[in-house]
N, C-alpha and C positions, 0 to 999 in steps of 0.2 A: 746693461742696464745697471745704473748705480744704485746699489742698495744703501750705501752710507756716505755722505756727503759734507765736507767743511766748506763753508763760504765766508771768505775773508774773515778768518778766525785770529785772533790775536789774545795771548794769555800774560798777565802781568803779575809776577809774584811781588808782593809787598808794595802794591801800588800806592803811590803818594807819599812813601817813605824815602829815606835816603838809601835804602837797600834796595829799591826797585829793581827788578830784573825782568826782562822782556824775553819770555821763553819761547814764543810764538807772535809772529810777526805777519799778519795779513796773509794767513796760510788759506789757500782753496786746493781742495782735490776731492776726486770722487772714487769709490772702491766698488768695483765691478761685483755683482752678484755671483755667487758659486765659484770665486776664483780664490786663490792663495796669494795675499797681497803681503810682500816684504817691505819693511820700513828700515831703513838703514842710515847711519850716520855717525859721527864721533860723540863722544861724552859732551853733554851740554848743547846738542843741536836741537833738542825740542822733541825727540822721540817719545820719551816717557810721559811727558806732559801732553802730548797729543792723544795717545792712547787712554788717558784718564779722562778726556773729554768725550770719547767715544761712547762711554755708557753712563756720563752725567756725574761720575765721580768728582770731575771738577766742572765749574761752569765757565764758559768763555767770558773775558773780558769785553770782547766785542766781537761780531759774527755770530754765525749760527751752525749748529750741528744738526743734520737731516738725517732721519731714519725712515726710509721708503718716502723720501719727500717732505716729511712733517717735521718741524722744529722740535726736538726732544725736550726743549725746557718750555713749549706753549703751555703744558699741563703739568706743573712740577709735583703735583700729588701723585700723578700716574708715575713717577720716576723708578719705583719699585718694579713696573711691568717692563720698562726699557732696560732694567738691569738682569731680568730674565733673558730678553731677546738679545742682549749683547753681553755676552760673559768675558769677563777680563781675569786674566790669570797674570798677577803681578811677579816681578823678579823674586827668585828664591820662595816660591809658594809652600815650599815644605815646611817652612817655619809657622804656617799658619793652621798646619794640623791640630785638631784639639780632641778628636772623639777618642773612646777607649778602643775601637777597632778601625783598621782602614775600610772596612765595610760600611760602618756607621758614618765615618767621615765623607766617605763617596756619596752616600746616601741622604746626607744633610741637606743638600740643596733641593734635590727632587721631593723631599718630604715637605719642605716648606712651601713648595709649588702647590701642596695639596692633592698629589697624586694617590693613587690606591698602592696599598702595599705591593700587590702584585706587579705593577707598573714599576715602582721604585726597586723592585729587585731584579727585573729585568734590565732597567737601565744602568744599575750598578754593575751588572757582569758585564754588559756589553761595553760600559766605558772602561772599566779594568782590562777588557781584552783589546781594547784600542790602544792601550798605553803598554801592554805588554806583561800585565801582572797577573801572576798565575791565581786561580781562585784559592787555592790552599794558603795564600798570604792574606785574604781578605779579612779572616778573623784574627789576625794577628795585632798587637798594639804597634802604632808608627814607630815608637821608639825602638822596635825590634828589627825594622828596616833599614838597609843602606841608603845612603843620601840620594841616589837615582831613583830606587824605589819610591821613596817619600816624594821626589819629585812627580813621579808618575802618577802616584795616588792623588796628590794636589790638583793635578791636570785633569785627572779622570773625575774629580769632583765637580769641576765646572762642566766637562763633556756630559755628565750625566744629567744635567738640565736641559740639555739639547738646544743650546742657544742658537738663533738663526746666524749670529755672527759670533765666532770665536777669537778672542783677541789676546795674544800671548806676548808678554813682555822678557825678552830674552829667556825662552824656555829651556834652552840647552846650556845656559851660562854656568860654567865650572864643572861641567862633565866630562867624562873621558871621551875619546872619539867613538867608541862603541855605543855608550849611554847617550850620547848626543845623536848619534843616527838613529837609535831606536826610538828617542822620543819623537824626534823629526818626522820619522816615518810614519808613525801612530798617528801623529796630528794630520799629516796629509792624509792617510787612510780614512780618519774621521771625516775630514772634509768631503772626500770623494762618496764615501757610502752614505752619508746624511744629507748631502746637498748644501751643508753650511757654507756659509763664506768665512775664510780663514784669515786673520792678519797676525803678522810674525814680525816682532822687533828684533833684530839681531846686529852684531859688529861684524859678522862673518859674510864677506862675499861669496864664499863657497856654499854657504847655505843657501843665500839668495838664488844662486845659480842652479842649485840642485832641487829647489823644494818650491820656489815661487813663479807664478805665471806673470804678475806686474810686480813692479819695484818703484818705491818712492824714496828719493834719496833727499835727506834734510841736511842743512848746514847753515849757521849762524842764525837759526829759529825761523828759517823760510824752507820752503820745498824748492830744490835747485834743479832737479830733475825728476820726472815721472813718465811712466809707460809700460809697455810689456817689457819683459825681461831682455829680449832681442833689442828693442829700442834703447834701453837704458846703457846695456853694455856695448852698444854701437858707438855711444859717446865717451870712448876710453879718456879723451883728453879732458872732457869736463869734470870727469870723475877725478882726474889726478889733479885737477885744479882745486878740488876742495879736499885733498888729501885722502882719497880714497882709490879703488884700483879695481881692475877685473880680476878674476879668479887667477891663480896661478898656473893652472892648466892651459888657460887662454893665451897666456905670455909663452908657453912652451909652444903651442901650435903657430903663434905668430913667427916664432924664431924658426920653426920648422919650414914656413913657407918662404922666409927670407933667404933660407939656404936651397930654395928650389924644390920642396917637397910639396906636392899638390893637395895638401889638405884643406877643407873648406874654411870659410870664416865662419864665425857664429857658433864656435864650440866653447862651452863654458863648463862642463862637467868632465870627469875622468870617464865615465861611461860614455859618453858622446865621442871624446877623443879615442877611446879604445875601438869603438865600432867603426870611425873613420879610417883609423889606421890598419884595421882588419880588412875593411873593403879595398883599400889602397894597395896592400900588399899581399892580400890573399889569406883564405881561411887557415892555411897552415902555419902562419906566424903566430907567435906568442906574444901577446902586448901586456 
């Protein structure tokens, strides 16, 4: 069932001026409820503009954004409610931390929702746990934390509001591999445990393969490919045509098959490749 839908959406920056840019051009897509959906494409493909439409931060130049089948712009005065239901984490959200402590920053959104102090405290601790922040850090100033810890705190602040849809624009950008994995694992755990729908924008095919159920591929302001992870990665030529590619581990498995090794198709992660090779060569082999 689709929880979020774009119907023939276009968005134009500087419309009617010499600097007019069409960021989205007649885009239609549906996001399935309870899934992790990845949006990928090169810089300028329209990814970031698209996610700003999801919770009404921007209004389409044409077309409609539907949440549970209802146009989010049908009643503009209720847009505040939409933004509680669709939580958006922008790129580098750590620069938006402003409270004296991490605890207060995470609690800011829930407090604005009018929740009880008991519920605010519970959500703050739960959100911190999802992103891997120890409770001992919560009473420290954001300025005392590392960049990765600040990123986690900022994401936790949106998680604590328990949005039905959590949208993250490049949540792992600029992090080292360990920090990247920790944040993405926490986001996936949040989606599974809360039943929320998660949308992740990324430049990394490896991230898409490891963490997403569905994938939307953007190119030149349009959706050029969408479907389940398997359906999208099965279109390797189409991905190559728009300057993207399947994960490196998939290329390795393809080369092994070309050399006569009977590894299965549809392998997109290191974990899946390791499992397939162990099954093929026996448990005693180290992969």
